[in-house]
N, C-alpha and C positions, 0 to 999 in steps of 0.2 A: 512400468513395462510399456515398451513403444509399439505401436501396432505394426506387424509385419516383422519384429524382431524384437529385440530385448536391449535393454540399457546396458548390461554386460558386453552384448555382442558388439555395439556399438564402441564401446570402450576399448575392446579388443581390436577392432578394425583400426580406430585411431592410433593405438600404441603401434599397431604393425606398420604402420604408415611409414614411420620414420625413415627406413631406407628409400622408399619411393620418393618422399619429399627431399630428401637428400640430393636424389637424382636431377630434382627439379630447380635446385638452386641455381644453376648456370643460366635461368631466365633472368636473373638479377645480375647485372653487369657490373664487372670490378669496379670500385669508385675510381680507379686511376683512368680507366678507359671511358669514364660516363662524362656528359656534359654538366657544366655548372651556368647557372644565369650569367655570371660574369663572363662567359664565353661568347654570348650572345648579346649583351646590352652594352652601350656605350662605356669606355674604359674611363672613369674620371680622374684617373691618374696620368693621362695622356694629355699633351698640349692640345689636341685637336678635339677634346670631349664636347666643347661647345657645338663645333659643327655636326657631329655626330646626334647630340641631343636635338638640335634644331632639326636634322632631317627626320629624326624619330617623329617629332611633333608634328611636321608638314605630313607625313604619311597618316598620322593617328587622325588627322583632321578629315581624310577620306572616309573614315568609319562612320556609317550611320548611327544615330543614338541607338536604335533598336538593338543592333547588334553590340553596341558598347554594354548596354544593360546586361544582354545575355552573357557578354565576357565577364563583367563584374560579378554576376550570379556565379559564374564557373568559378572565378577567383576565391568567392567567399566558401564555396564549397569544397576547395582543395585547402584553404586556411584552416578548416575545421578538423585537420588531420588528428590532432590529439583525441579528438572522441573516438575516430575510428580505431585507432591503436588500443585505446582502452577496452574497445568492443571485442577485437580480437584477442586480447589478453583475458578477458572475462569468460571466453568460450571454452569450458573443459575439452582437452585434447588438442586445442589450435594455439593456445596463448604460450607467451614466454613468462615461464613459471617464476624466474628470480629477477627477471630484467636484465640479465645478462647470460642467459641459460646457452650452453653450447650444443643443445638439441637441434636438429634439423628445423622444428618448428620455430623455435627461439630465432635463431638464424633468418628463418625467412622472413619472421613478422618484423624484424627489425630491420632486416636489407629492404623489404618492401615499403616500411615507412621511412628510412633513409632516402629512396629514390622519389616518392610521393612527394616529400617535404620540399624538393626543388622545385616542384609545380607552381605551389602558391609563391615562393619566393620569386620565381621568374615574372609572373602575372603580377604581382604586388607591384614590382619596381618599374614593369614597363607602364602601368597606369598612372603611377606617381610622377614618372618622366613626361607622359603624354600631356598632362594639364587638362585631360578631356573630363575628368571625374572628380566629385567632391570626395577626398580622401577620406575626410574625418567622418563622413556618411557610410561610407564603405567600413571604415574601421570599427565604427560602433556596430554596425550589422554582424562583422566578424566576432566581436566580443559577445554581442548577445547571443549568436549561434552556439558558441562555445559553453556560453553559460546556461543555455536552454537545453542542450545536449542532443542526444541522437538515439534513437530506438528503431531498430529495422525489423521489429516485430517477428523475431526469430526465436524468441523465449530463451536466448542462450544455447539452443539446440546446434550442435555442430554441423550436421547434415544441411539444417536449413541456412545456417551461417554461410555455408561453402556455395550453396544455391544463390545466395544476396550476391556474394562478391563476385561470382562468376557473372551474374546478369548486370551489377553497377559497374565492373570494370568495362565491359561491354559498351555501356551506356556512355560512360565519360570518354571512351575512345572515339565514339560517333560524335559526341557533342563538340569536343575539341576540334576533330577532324574538319567538321562542318564550318565551325567558326574559322577555322584556318583557311579553308577553300573560298567562303566569303571576303575574309579579309584581302586574300589575294586577287579577288575580282574588284574589290574597293580601291586598291591600289598601296596595300600595305604590306610589303612582303616581309618585313620584320616581324610583324604579328602573324601573318601566315606561317613563318618558320617555326615561330615558338610554340604555335597551336601544334603543328605536326609532328615536332619534338616529343610534346607532352602526350600526343595520340599514341606515338611508338613505344613509351613508355607502359602505356594502358594496355595496349595491345599484348604485350609480355605477359604481364600481370593476368590478365583475363586468360591467356593461354594456362598458366600455371593452375589458377582456380579451377578451370574446368577440368584439368588433368587430375586434380586432387579428387573432384566428384567422380569422375570416370572411376578412378580406383575404389571409391565407396560403392558405386552402382554395380560394379562386378562382383561385389562380394556379399553386399545386402541390398538387392535390387528392390524389394519391396518397400522396404523402410525408406530406400533413397527415393523411389519414385513418389511416395505420399508426403516426403519431405518438400520435393520439388512442388508438386501441387499444392500443398499447404500455403508456400509463399506466393504463389500465383493467385490463389484464392485470397489472400490477404493484400494483393497488389504490393509491387516494389515499392516501399516507402523511400523516397528521395532521401539523401543524406543531409540535403539542407532545409528540410520540409519545415524546422523549426527557426528559420533566419527571422530576424525583425530587425527593421531599421530605428526602432523606439517609438514608432506611430501605432495606432491602431489597427492598420489595415493589415490583410494578409499579404505581405510583400512576396512571399515565395510564390503565391499563386500568380500574381501579377508577372513574375520573373519566367514562370513556367509557360505563360501564355505567350509571351513575348518570344521565348525560344520556340515555341511551336509555329508562331507566325511567320517568324525568320527561317523557319525550316532548318533550325540547328537541331532539336529534338522532339520529334513529332509521335504523334500516336502510331503511325507507320513504324517508326523506328521501335516503339514498344512492341508492337506485335513482330517486326522481324527479329528482335532478339529473341522472343520467346520460341519461334519457328527455329532459328539457328541452335539454341540450346536443346531443343527436343530433338533434332537431326543430329548433332554431335553425341549426343549422350545415347543415341539410337533407342530412344524411349519406345517406338512403335515396335521395334523388334524382340523386346525382353519378354522371355517366357517364364512360367513357374511362379508367376506372382500370385500372391493372396487375392482375394475377392476384391477387398477395397482398392488394392493397389491397382487391380485391372479397371476398377472405374475409373480413377484417377489417370491412368494411362490413356485411356479413351478419351477423356477430358482433355488432357495435356495436348494430344495429337489434333485437336481440332481448335485450341484455344488462339493461335495465331490468327486464322482465318475470321474468327469471331471478333477479334479487336480490328483488322483491315475491313472489315464490313462497317463498323462505326467512324473510319478515319474522315470520309468524306463529311457524315454528319457533323462531326467535331469541328472540322475545317468552318463549315457554313455558321456553327455557332460563335466560335471565336472570330469571325470575320465581322460579327456585329457588337462586338465589345468596343468600346472607345478607347483609344491610347491613354495610359495611364500616367501620370507625373511620378516621377523617381527621384528620391533625394541624391542618389549616386550619381544622377547627372543635373544637379541643381535645380531639381523640380520641372526639368523640362518633360515631356510625354514621350511615351515609346510603346 
């Protein structure tokens, strides 16, 4: 039994979403209209490929080590895509039951995966051509992350999983977008363009998942609010939390600190995402909630401000952390 609702009610809502999910499928672009990594990177089949590669490498030299570390961390996160598709297919009501199901959810899951797959391909090839990183160390980290797996702490609950996806898609949009803006300032327009393109995909995916959960809120508000609050109490577990470069250190923690200090993804961003979702889903205006859901409603409406108050303190603490060496950049510090 679910608090504020029942398992059968949740099943009925998810089954009844088929027509709604179908209407959101246009948020996935036709493959024929979509960009591919080869549209952006040097064409190695053309006579002038060497000049293009040389230009890429010159511009990549302008990217500071700290930003390069964050870019590598973002790549590794994207390359763990098989874990994310496995997660979606494991959640009752959201998955692709046969692997080639014609249902709206099955088509969404495969289409989302197909679009996301390009992100890792694009960043991986850029980093390889740039000569700025130790690709072997990066590849070891990717394999370790896939081997270690991914647990978003949703308990395979569909409502909680939709909250997670909404939050995480917005977080990745912000992270890629900020790397792009910083790359532009550093003098790498190609990297800036790449990150902007990826952020554009993430924005469409974010919109879809937010709409999916809006559908749930309208039909099962108490259970939906409790699910939202539960994920916030547990804190959003980052997809790459279990990454490892083969050493004993917590390389994810060092990457996260680099991202915070670079201004790519910060405590303020975390707070702003919570505030955005609370506003988008109109949590404050929901009525007729169960007592537990009302308590969670009040908590959710003040949570963004809570994290914003902590932001300055986090900045001060992180400023005292010494730069750490990363195998990804040949042992240099960032």
